[in-house]
C-alpha positions in Angstrom: 0.0 0.0 0.0 1.4 3.4 -0.8 0.9 5.5 2.3 1.4 9.1 2.9 5.1 10.1 3.4 6.4 8.2 6.5 7.2 10.1 9.5 10.9 10.5 10.4 10.7 8.1 13.2 9.3 5.5 10.8 12.2 5.9 8.4 14.7 5.8 11.3 13.3 2.5 12.4 13.9 1.1 8.9 17.3 2.6 8.4 18.7 2.0 11.9 22.4 2.8 12.2 23.5 4.4 8.9 27.1 3.7 9.8 26.7 -0.1 9.9 28.0 -1.9 6.9 25.1 -3.6 5.1 26.9 -6.8 4.6 27.8 -7.5 8.2 26.0 -9.6 10.7 26.2 -6.7 13.2 24.7 -4.4 10.6 21.6 -6.7 10.5 21.2 -6.4 14.3 21.7 -2.7 14.5 19.9 -1.6 11.3 16.7 -3.6 11.8 16.4 -4.4 15.5 14.7 -7.6 14.4 15.9 -11.3 14.7 19.1 -11.8 12.8 17.6 -14.2 10.3 14.9 -11.8 9.3 17.3 -8.9 9.0 19.7 -11.0 6.9 16.9 -11.8 4.5 16.2 -8.1 4.1 19.8 -7.3 3.4 20.3 -10.2 1.0 17.2 -9.0 -0.9 18.8 -5.6 -1.3 22.0 -7.2 -2.6 19.9 -9.1 -5.2 18.4 -6.1 -6.7 21.3 -5.5 -9.1 21.2 -9.1 -10.3 17.6 -9.0 -11.2 17.9 -5.8 -13.3 19.3 -8.0 -16.1 16.0 -8.7 -17.8 16.4 -9.5 -21.5 14.4 -7.1 -23.7 12.4 -8.5 -26.6 14.7 -9.0 -29.6 17.8 -8.2 -27.5 20.7 -10.6 -26.9 21.8 -10.4 -23.2 25.4 -10.9 -22.5 24.8 -13.1 -19.4 22.1 -15.1 -17.7 19.4 -12.5 -16.8 19.6 -13.2 -13.1 23.3 -14.1 -12.6 24.2 -12.6 -9.1 26.5 -9.7 -9.3 27.8 -7.2 -6.8 25.7 -4.1 -6.1 28.6 -1.9 -7.2 28.6 -3.7 -10.6 25.0 -3.1 -11.5 24.5 -3.4 -15.3 21.7 -1.7 -17.3 18.9 -3.8 -18.6 19.7 -4.9 -22.2 17.6 -2.9 -24.6 16.5 -3.3 -28.2 18.3 -1.5 -31.0 15.5 1.0 -31.3 15.9 4.4 -29.6 14.5 4.9 -26.1 12.1 7.5 -27.5 10.7 4.9 -29.9 10.5 2.2 -27.2 8.5 4.5 -24.8 5.7 4.4 -27.4 5.5 0.6 -27.1 3.3 -1.0 -24.3 5.7 -2.1 -21.6 4.3 -5.6 -21.7 6.0 -6.0 -25.1 9.5 -5.1 -23.9 10.6 -8.3 -22.1 11.7 -11.5 -23.9 8.8 -14.0 -23.9 11.0 -17.0 -23.4 12.6 -15.4 -20.3 9.2 -14.5 -19.0 7.8 -18.0 -19.5 10.8 -19.6 -17.8 11.0 -17.2 -14.8 7.2 -17.1 -14.3 7.1 -20.9 -14.1 10.1 -21.1 -11.7 8.7 -18.4 -9.4 5.0 -19.1 -9.5 4.4 -15.6 -10.9 1.6 -15.1 -13.4 3.1 -14.5 -16.8 0.9 -11.4 -17.4 2.1 -9.9 -14.2 5.8 -10.6 -14.9 5.5 -9.0 -18.3 4.4 -5.9 -16.5 7.1 -6.0 -13.8 9.9 -6.7 -16.3 8.6 -4.2 -18.8 8.5 -1.5 -16.2 12.1 -2.3 -15.1 13.2 -2.1 -18.7 11.4 1.2 -19.2 13.0 2.9 -16.2 16.4 1.6 -17.2 16.0 3.7 -20.3 14.4 6.8 -18.8 16.3 6.7 -15.5 19.4 4.5 -15.9 20.9 5.6 -12.6 18.0 4.2 -10.6 19.1 0.5 -10.9 15.6 -0.8 -10.1 15.3 -4.6 -10.5 12.2 -6.3 -11.8 12.3 -8.5 -8.7 11.5 -5.5 -6.4 8.4 -4.7 -8.4 7.4 -8.4 -8.4 7.9 -8.5 -4.6 5.7 -5.5 -4.0 3.1 -7.0 -6.3 3.1 -10.2 -4.3 2.9 -8.6 -0.9 0.3 -6.0 -2.0 -2.2 -8.1 -4.0 -0.8 -11.5 -4.8 0.0 -10.3 -8.3 -3.5 -9.1 -8.8 -5.2 -12.2 -7.5 -6.2 -11.3 -4.0 -9.7 -11.7 -2.7 -11.0 -13.5 -5.8 -9.7 -10.9 -8.2 -8.5 -12.0 -11.7 -5.7 -10.6 -13.7 -6.9 -10.6 -17.3 -4.8 -10.9 -20.5 -5.3 -7.2 -21.1 -3.7 -6.4 -17.8 -6.9 -5.3 -16.0 -7.7 -6.7 -12.6 -11.4 -7.4 -11.8 -13.1 -7.1 -9.5 -11.1 -4.2 -8.3 -8.9 -4.8 -5.3 -9.8 -2.1 -2.8 -8.2 -1.9 0.7 -9.7 -0.9 4.0 -10.6 2.7 4.8 -7.7 4.6 6.0 -9.7 6.0 8.9 -7.0 5.9 11.6 -8.1 2.6 13.0 -4.7 0.9 12.9 -3.7 3.1 10.0 -2.5 6.6 9.3 -5.8 8.5 8.8 -6.2 9.7 5.2 -9.4 11.7 4.6 -10.9 11.4 1.1 -8.9 13.2 -1.6 -10.8 12.0 -4.8 -14.5 12.3 -3.9 -14.6 8.5 -4.1 -13.9 8.5 -7.9 -10.9 6.1 -7.6 -11.6 4.1 -4.5 -15.4 4.3 -4.2 -15.2 5.9 -0.7 -16.1 9.6 -0.4 -15.1 9.7 3.3 -11.7 8.0 3.6 -9.1 7.1 1.1 -8.4 3.5 0.3 -5.6 1.7 -1.5 -6.6 0.5 -4.9 -5.4 -1.9 -7.6 -2.7 -4.6 -8.0 0.0 -2.3 -6.6 -2.3 -0.6 -4.0 -2.0 3.1 -4.7 -4.0 5.6 -2.6 -5.9 8.1 -4.8 -3.7 11.1 -3.9 -0.5 9.2 -4.8 -2.0 7.9 -8.0 -3.0 11.4 -9.0 0.7 12.4 -8.9 2.4 9.2 -10.0 0.0 7.4 -12.3 1.4 6.2 -15.6 0.1 4.8 -18.9 2.1 1.6 -19.2 -0.1 -0.1 -21.8 -0.2 3.1 -24.0 -4.0 3.2 -24.4 -4.2 6.9 -23.5 -5.5 6.3 -19.9 -3.9 5.9 -16.5 -5.8 3.1 -14.9 -4.9 2.1 -11.3 -6.5 -1.2 -11.9 -4.4 -2.1 -14.9 -1.1 -3.8 -14.0 1.1 -2.2 -16.7 0.0 1.3 -15.6 0.4 0.4 -12.0 3.7 -1.4 -12.3 5.3 1.5 -14.3 3.9 4.0 -11.8 5.5 2.0 -9.0 8.8 1.8 -10.7 9.0 5.5 -11.5 7.7 6.4 -8.0 10.4 4.3 -6.3 13.1 5.8 -8.5 11.9 9.3 -7.8 12.0 8.7 -4.0 15.1 6.6 -3.7 17.4 7.7 -6.4 20.1 5.0 -6.8 18.3 1.9 -5.5 21.4 -0.2 -5.6 22.4 1.7 -2.4 20.8 -0.3 0.5 19.8 2.8 2.4 18.0 4.3 -0.6 16.2 1.0 -1.3 15.0 0.8 2.3 13.8 4.4 2.2 12.0 3.9 -1.1 10.2 0.8 0.1 9.5 2.6 3.4 7.8 5.4 1.5 5.6 2.8 -0.1 4.7 1.5 3.4 6.4 2.7 6.5 6.7 -0.6 8.3 9.7 -2.7 9.1 7.7 -5.9 8.7 6.6 -4.8 5.3 10.1 -3.8 4.3 11.4 -7.3 5.3 8.6 -9.1 3.5 9.3 -7.2 0.3 13.1 -7.8 0.7 12.5 -11.5 1.3 10.4 -11.9 -1.8 12.8 -9.8 -3.9 15.7 -12.1 -2.8 13.7 -15.2 -3.7 12.8 -13.9 -7.1 16.3 -12.8 -7.9 17.5 -16.3 -7.5 15.2 -17.7 -10.1 16.7 -19.3 -13.2 
């Protein structure tokens, strides 16, 4: 769920001791304040981000296995087609990733192929528009899993055109266990004219969608319930917030802005780590 900007104390709880080295066992204890095993998963997930940025684009010839683990410092750009980035940005993002790669990774990871086309395509897109971000497809897939089970939560179905129906709508953000968020959209996006609710496969609240919404399927509309639009919006939003996401502190802060919870950050990092290991 994309919540309003986290309070400083929330980010502090996620970042912990900024002086601790992210690869050390002591860093896990000081940075997270959670059991060592959980902290380790989070930190391993961060290290896997660079590996998973290597998604082969359609018609491209990658120079290495798309998920070969590499050091964070050695992050490589997503292989891109020979066409110019300006031309590629007119193509639906679901057409950017290599179908053979999508089929193989989706089967290995239990990810719906249609969802993986969106996550991989969004990662390829931001690699062209914001190459310094270093966002991996696995981070987007991890968020999609945690937020909506890749568009399949509560009986929803992810359709071939990328739409999710019935719409996945979260609880009212009325302050009952949540940050209170009074209505910002007159109920047009979330159906609630009193309180805002998170909506869609990537669970945007209306005010964030109004600022970050994207048209990933290039149909001329920004649809929070369409997975290409939502995945591209998530990718661009994370890059805008975090900058270079190959830096652990930036990755943690960006995910913390999506949801200011240590448990959420660890769940996303755990899933991102698992997805990065897929072959």
